[in-house]
Steps between C-alpha positions, in 0.01 A plus 500: 500500500849546638644806329831687517507860380842627393530876523400719792439826315157657464362232265666200661372600843150567363494160331607329823232692693234415241578130473501474879165679516337243272627207704832384361812414702742776404869568552645836395869495405726803492875547512643560845658821367163632383368797695147389413562157648662639815196720551266203467712294739488773763145635460323282237410828329613722217364840395210332316379196694535267798563127467302255707674281758419190295743607226846352549796730433828360369840629392612154390423411140471131582142573601412432136574129536200404712233687307251436219500842337777760475376852429772740382470878518841660447658751261449350155865551403604306811296190418785326317732539798230371736444193283873429524472518879215248489684247283689328788165403657422285193132587512254246365123487459449862606279769353696823461277806469656822373338816636702765322496665160800543278729365228862400551701773330811296418314218323149627420356199680160518662515435874331161469779400263765621745349284774431194284853497359639450852253242631464125477230394251284366784430855616230725353513876450206739511457879499273713719419828323247779484386822664496592865697683766614382842335795671161417345510124557600548863201731545271230362444658158457215247645456154538239225829338400633228267688175550659341196719198434582263217314227690124530542491283813747737668284802417188326627664401825635847571181682402295270723740531794577872474162654414293688758258789526800734512674372188310325222739313274446432131666228295763633262509343155813661356818491705699701245238770467430525871866532595589751228183700559552513876862608465422764238221667699766627740665686214166656407470594867829690484386676184177599677698645788710700258182642348385597849836659568490726195133589535370281217279263699223549243701285260471189716202379298708504183789342689283211618339423165826526312699318764269201494519472122878538507546216745243279329716504186806391695307221671382371162850513353630297795242227445236607751140608458484873428163522677676431831612863502135596548461279808588535868873460441528831311200722417312367803790613720512856368279653769737374769811598306416809296284690750546371854691696761641165613661417165878500534551515123266795449657686793850422377417651160358815653787538747757443228382782276463732799854424615378354828642195678301179495674207666235225484528223241348586161532185288413688182842668509666166430222352289512776240859411415401136447194596293699722267735208437206265438348749258822498297529122509140442386478792261220674691482877533443609861468882498395543864767265631757673281394842630535393864835340420629816331405709803635265767810355338604759244398797713296662223273792585175355632262761363658491157491118481136488614400771254662303218331180615150644484570691179588186305363486147222239502297328232283349770490527878532121514841507335635723778 
């Protein structure tokens, strides 16, 4: 397949490397002003991987015109602006695959909705979600991920074309649940990092069980299948997000409570604001999301908020 990957950060570059490795014709797009792109243009390397010579590099967005599949891996809050940039190309009959996790803060839209709202009806939108880190994939360490779309034939095509011994793809059956679950796991990752930062790592088990139930209720209220929260999009991604040294969200949470700088992108910082708004709109209580929000946006004392969170009066652990 002829594929253009938009976004030359750690995930975009890994996706381009991976799709090239399994035999596709790949172009990686990045803005000319991007330091990541300039590094690839000069050395074909970043601090994580090296791109093969068969991968085309472009700083001109018109590379999306002559391609079958457009894979997007950018900051989730920047997706709307990117879709506006793509509108003049009047794309038709493309498959747009979103490889990021988040919710648009200003509207509460899932990312597939953001993309679909800007595209001609002839185009299809899919999401690529699940656990894994660039460092591990590049070292040949396998993992399982999910591809979901509203159209079964799109899922089947992508799963068949993208699967390999390195990444085994599963068919998603709940676009709402998979997108919300994937976005929310980054917030749980921040909470886990905060627990690490204040010396309460032993509470991660409670965090995971309660976090999954919390998000399952929101998914159900939004019209999705609550069981999706227990799949690869959310609970299945906890090892990579809640424990891994490579997890940006976990590290951000730990660094934040320790007063240390952390400059890498942690999508959960933005997602928690959107989730709190969704919780209000759908009448769903989200204690963990609310706790993270109070610490990050209202500057409440981290230890006090976490103590209150785990001291909540419960009639059942499943009610969180």
